[in-house]
C-alpha positions in Angstrom: 26.3 181.9 22.7 26.3 178.2 21.6 26.9 179.3 18.0 30.0 181.2 19.0 31.4 178.1 20.8 31.2 176.2 17.6 32.3 179.1 15.4 35.8 179.5 17.0 36.9 175.9 16.6 35.7 175.9 13.0 37.5 179.2 12.2 40.7 178.0 13.9 40.6 174.7 11.9 40.0 176.6 8.6 42.9 179.1 9.4 45.2 176.2 10.3 44.3 174.3 7.1 44.9 177.5 5.0 48.2 178.2 6.7 49.4 174.6 6.2 48.4 174.7 2.5 50.2 178.1 2.0 53.3 176.7 3.6 53.2 173.5 1.6 52.8 175.6 -1.6 55.6 178.1 -0.8 58.7 178.2 -2.8 62.2 177.1 -1.8 65.6 177.2 -3.4 67.6 174.2 -4.6 71.1 174.9 -6.0 73.1 173.0 -8.7 76.6 173.7 -9.9 77.6 175.1 -13.2 81.4 174.5 -12.7 83.6 172.3 -14.9 83.9 169.8 -11.9 80.1 169.3 -11.8 79.4 169.5 -15.6 80.5 167.3 -18.5 81.7 168.7 -21.8 79.4 167.3 -24.6 80.7 169.3 -27.5 83.4 171.8 -28.5 83.3 174.3 -31.3 85.8 175.7 -33.8 85.9 178.9 -31.7 88.8 178.9 -29.2 87.2 178.0 -25.8 83.8 177.4 -27.4 82.0 174.5 -25.8 78.7 173.1 -24.5 78.6 171.5 -21.1 75.8 169.4 -19.6 75.2 170.3 -16.0 72.9 168.9 -13.3 69.4 170.2 -12.6 66.4 169.1 -10.5 63.4 167.0 -11.1 64.6 165.5 -14.4 65.7 168.9 -15.8 69.3 169.6 -16.7 71.2 172.6 -18.1 73.4 173.1 -21.1 76.0 175.8 -20.5 77.1 177.2 -23.8 80.2 179.2 -24.3 80.5 180.8 -27.8 82.5 183.8 -28.9 83.4 184.7 -25.2 79.7 184.9 -24.4 77.8 182.4 -22.2 74.2 181.3 -22.0 72.1 178.4 -20.6 69.6 176.1 -22.3 67.1 174.4 -20.0 66.4 170.8 -21.0 63.1 169.5 -19.8 62.6 165.9 -18.7 61.3 164.8 -22.1 64.4 166.2 -23.8 62.9 169.4 -25.2 65.4 172.3 -25.1 64.6 175.9 -24.2 67.5 178.3 -25.0 67.6 181.3 -22.7 69.9 183.3 -25.0 71.5 185.4 -22.3 73.8 186.8 -25.0 70.8 188.4 -26.6 68.3 188.9 -23.7 70.6 189.9 -20.8 73.6 191.4 -22.5 75.3 191.4 -25.9 78.7 192.0 -24.3 81.3 189.4 -23.5 79.9 187.5 -20.6 80.1 184.5 -18.3 77.7 182.7 -16.0 78.1 182.2 -12.3 79.2 179.0 -10.6 75.7 177.9 -9.5 72.1 177.9 -10.6 69.3 178.6 -8.1 66.1 176.7 -8.9 63.0 178.0 -7.3 60.8 174.9 -6.5 57.7 173.9 -4.8 56.8 170.5 -3.5 53.7 168.6 -4.5 53.6 165.7 -2.2 57.0 164.0 -2.6 57.5 165.6 -6.0 59.8 168.6 -6.5 58.4 171.0 -9.2 60.6 173.7 -10.6 59.0 177.1 -11.0 61.9 179.3 -12.1 65.7 179.4 -12.5 68.1 182.1 -11.4 71.6 182.4 -12.9 74.2 185.1 -12.4 75.5 186.6 -15.6 78.6 188.8 -15.5 79.1 191.1 -18.4 81.8 193.4 -19.7 79.3 196.0 -20.8 81.8 198.8 -21.2 84.5 198.1 -23.8 86.5 201.1 -22.7 86.8 199.7 -19.2 87.5 195.9 -19.8 88.2 195.4 -16.1 84.7 196.7 -15.1 82.1 193.9 -14.8 78.4 194.4 -14.6 76.5 191.6 -12.8 72.9 190.6 -13.4 70.6 187.9 -12.1 68.7 186.4 -15.0 65.3 185.0 -13.9 63.6 182.4 -16.1 60.1 181.0 -15.7 59.6 177.3 -16.0 56.0 176.4 -17.0 54.5 173.5 -19.0 54.1 175.9 -22.0 57.2 178.1 -21.8 60.7 178.5 -20.4 62.2 181.9 -20.9 63.9 184.9 -19.2 61.4 187.1 -17.6 63.6 189.4 -15.5 67.1 190.9 -15.6 68.1 192.2 -12.2 71.2 194.4 -11.7 73.5 193.5 -8.9 72.8 195.4 -5.6 72.4 194.9 -1.9 69.0 193.2 -2.2 69.4 191.7 -5.7 69.1 188.0 -4.5 65.9 188.7 -2.6 64.5 190.7 -5.5 65.4 187.8 -7.9 63.6 185.3 -5.7 60.5 187.4 -5.5 60.6 187.8 -9.3 61.1 184.1 -9.7 58.2 183.2 -7.5 55.8 185.2 -9.8 57.6 184.6 -13.0 55.0 182.3 -14.4 52.6 185.3 -14.8 55.2 187.4 -16.7 56.0 187.7 -20.4 59.3 186.7 -21.8 61.9 189.5 -22.2 62.6 190.4 -25.8 66.1 190.3 -27.2 66.3 194.1 -27.3 65.9 194.2 -23.5 69.6 193.2 -23.2 71.0 196.2 -25.0 
């Protein structure tokens, strides 16, 4: 009987500690804009409308939004300056495309520090050249780890696409990078 009296408080304390650490380690979303008002043009190309814009990010990261030959992609720039091209124009779609107005960063907090885990960006593509007005929408999920930043998932637009993309982002670090042929 005496052992049971001491067992319950110990179990409750352990459960509370586990719950607090799970909540502290859970992912959250932080949004940054990819619009011309939030970004700064850093280069233009000889292609009409071709440009590279530097856009805000989180935790020392920033994004380069590239527009080349009516196709758009994003390069993630790590705090040390290393660039990781996501090549949406090869991995997500080879069609004419554009990126959405905002980026969703999946992050976790380690004390006061925000640590990015993944990036979600909408990519709108004109996949069917016979129906130029028809746009296919995808959510491109990219993992962010110390070793690699690359697209791991391409999620078609649908009623639960945002939730599916967040779930994919939260486990992206365990997934391989998509190959260029995955976008065709």
